[in-house]
N, C-alpha and C positions, 0 to 999 in steps of 0.2 A: 509304296512300301518296298517293292522289288528294286527300284532305282536307289533307294536309300541303302538297302542291303549291299548293292553292287558298289556304291560309293564307299561304304564302310570296309568292304572286302579289299578294295583298291588301296585305301589308306593303310590297312594292315599290311598288305604286300609291299607297299612303298616303305613302311617302317622297317620291315624285315630286311629289305634290300639295302636301305641306308645303314642299318646296324652292321650288316655283313661287310659293307664297304668300309665302315669305320674300323672294324676289326682288322681288315687287310691293311689299312693305313697304319694301325698300331704296330703291326709286325715289322714295319720298316724302321722302327726305332727300338730303343732298349726297353725290353719288357722286365718288370720287377721279378726277381727270382722268388721272393717270398712276400705274399700278401696276407695280412692278418685282419680279421674283421670282428668287431664287437657288435653282435647282432642284437640291437636294442630296440624296444618299442612294441614288442608283441602284445603285452598287456594293454597298453594304451590304444593300440589298433582295435582290439576287441571291445574295450570300453566305449570307444567312439561309436561303435555299432550296436551298443547295448547287448553285447555277447559276453559269455563267460571268458575270463582271461585265458583259460586253456585253449580256447578256439584260436586266439592269436598265436599261441605257441605252435599249434598244429599248422596254421597257415605259413608261419615262419619256416617250418620244416620243409615245405614245398619249395621255398625260395632257395634253400641250401642246395637242392638238386640242380636247379638250372644255373646257379652261380658257379657250382663246382664244374659243370660242363663247360661253361664259358671260360673259366680259368684254365681248364685243360686245353681248350682250343687255342688259347693265346700262348701256350707254352710256359705258363707259370709253373715253377717247380714245386712250391709249397703253398698251400692254402690253410691257414690256421684259423679256426672258428671258435670263438669264446662261447661255449654251449652252456656251461653251468659253473658258477664260481663257488668258492668256499663259503661266501657270504649268503648265497642263495638258499641255504638250508633254513634261513630265518623266515622264509615265505610260508604261507599257510600250507599245512600238511597235504591237503588234496592237490594243490598246485605242484608241490615238490614231487608227489607220487606220479602225477601225470608227466612231468618233465623227465622223470627217470624211465618212463615207458617210451618216450619219443625215440631214443636211440634204437630200441628194439623194433619199433615200427619202421623207422627210416631205413635201417640196415636190412631188415627183413624184406622190405619192398624193393629197395634200390641196389642191394649188393650185387645181383647179377649184372646190372647196368654198370656199376663201378668196375667190376672185373672186366667187362667187355671194353670199357674205356681205358683200361690199363692203369687205373687209379689205385694207389696204395693207401690203406687206412692206418692211421696211428692215433694214439691218445697220449695226452700229457695231463697229469693231475694225480691226486691221491686216490688210486683205484680201490684201496682197502675199504673205503666207506660206501662204495657203490652197492646197490642191491644186487643179489645174485643174478636176476634176470637181465639187468643192464650189463653187468660185467660179462655174462655169457655171450650176449649179442656182440659186444665190442670185441671180445677176444676171438670170436668166430670170424668176424670181419678182418681183423688183423691177420689171422692165420691164413684166411682164404686169399688175401691180397698181398702177402709178404713178398712174393716174387715179381709183382708188378713194378714196372720201371718208369711209369709216367708220373703224373701229379701226385704229390703226397698230400692227402686230406687229413689234416692233423686236428683232432677235436680236443679243445681244452675243457676237460670234464672234471668237475670238482677240483678246479684249479684256482690257486691264489698265488700271486707273485711273491709276496713277502714270505709265505710258507715255503715256497720253492727255494728262495734264496737262503733262508735259515737252514733248511735241510741240506742244501748244497754245501754251505759253510761247514756244518757239522761233519758231513761225510768227508770233505776234503781235508779238514784238520785231523780227523781220525786216521785217514790214510797216510797223512804226512807224519804224524806222531808215531805210527806203527811201522814206518819205513817202506810203505808200499809206493810212496811218491818221493822220488829223489830230487826232482827239479824244484827250483825256487817257486814260491807261490806267485801267481800272475793272473791277469785278467783272462788270458787265453786258457789257463788251466781251470780257473773257476768256471768258465763257460761250459767246459765239458761235463761238469757236475750238475748242471741245470737240467730240467726235464726236457728242454729243447736241444740238449746236447747232440751234436751231429748235424743239426739244421742251421742254415744261415740265419742271421738276424733278419727280421722283417724289413723290407725296403719301404713298404707302404702299409699304413694302418687306416682302415675305414671304420668309422663309427656312425651308425644311423641314429635317428630319433631326435637330433638336435642337442644331445648332451655333449659337453666339451671337456671330458675328462677320460682318463684311461682305466679307472676303476680296478686297480690292483691287477693289471694285466701286463705281463711281460715287461716289468719295469726296467730290468737290466737290459733286455734285448732291444728295447725301443729307443736306446740312447741317440741314434742318428736316423731314426725312421721318419719318413715323410707322413704327416697326418692329413687325413681328408675327412671332413665332417659334412653330414647332410641332415636336414630336418626330416627327411622321409623316414617313416617307420619301417622296420625290417620287413614285415609282410608285403609292403608296397615296393620294396627295393627291386629294381629291374636289371636285366642284362645291360641295358643302355646306360644306366647310372654306373654300373661297374666299369664299363668301357670308358665312361667319362672320367672316373677316378684314375684309371690307368693313364689316360690321355693327359690329365692334369699333372700326374707324376712325371710324365715324360717331358713336360715343359718347365720343370723346376731344375735348378742347379744344385747339385749335391756336392758340397766342398769338404765335408767331414773336418771342419775346423781350419781348413786351408783357405787359400784365396783363388 
């Protein structure tokens, strides 16, 4: 039994060493400035284990912590996480209520660590529909990290891309009609009205759980983004898989319509 434990411990040490070496290798090439993740598969992860769906969401929250840390270590500038969509309100009420408590628990637990790691917390989405306790936790994290200069951890919370674009169009046209915008309408101007205004478009999109769609997520911003899909459910997503996604990104040629 002791020998088996020693062998397991050695395997774990070797895995950590290999992952650290891969991270060092990644830093020799171009690191994506902005990585976006559709964190999918929490409910299915729980159902496969005969657990309530909310347990999958809770496990998924833990993954956010270590992926944020890895992204920061790699020098990624923005990590956008699709946490709750405008369509997710259709889910059973107890599940929605639990999902609205997760930001409170996550930020309440890990905010000191995020501050120490120089991470800046942001949110994009319609905050007006969020419960007071959720909004309070998010606003507290935003305020406490606003002077941090490292990774931007951007939560898409009550976010839907079609809603975002419609609101951006209405605001831009209103400003133009009322004379607050003198320049001609353009893609660049429109981008400043989006909820992601001021952030670079994602270089890499990761989606877990085997689904091959973008689900109303950053439709404008993903125009030239590299997509990376995996069958792995979000609670099982590891640092090694994140590193693999970045490595695959580095091996692709991005021509943006050129040759």
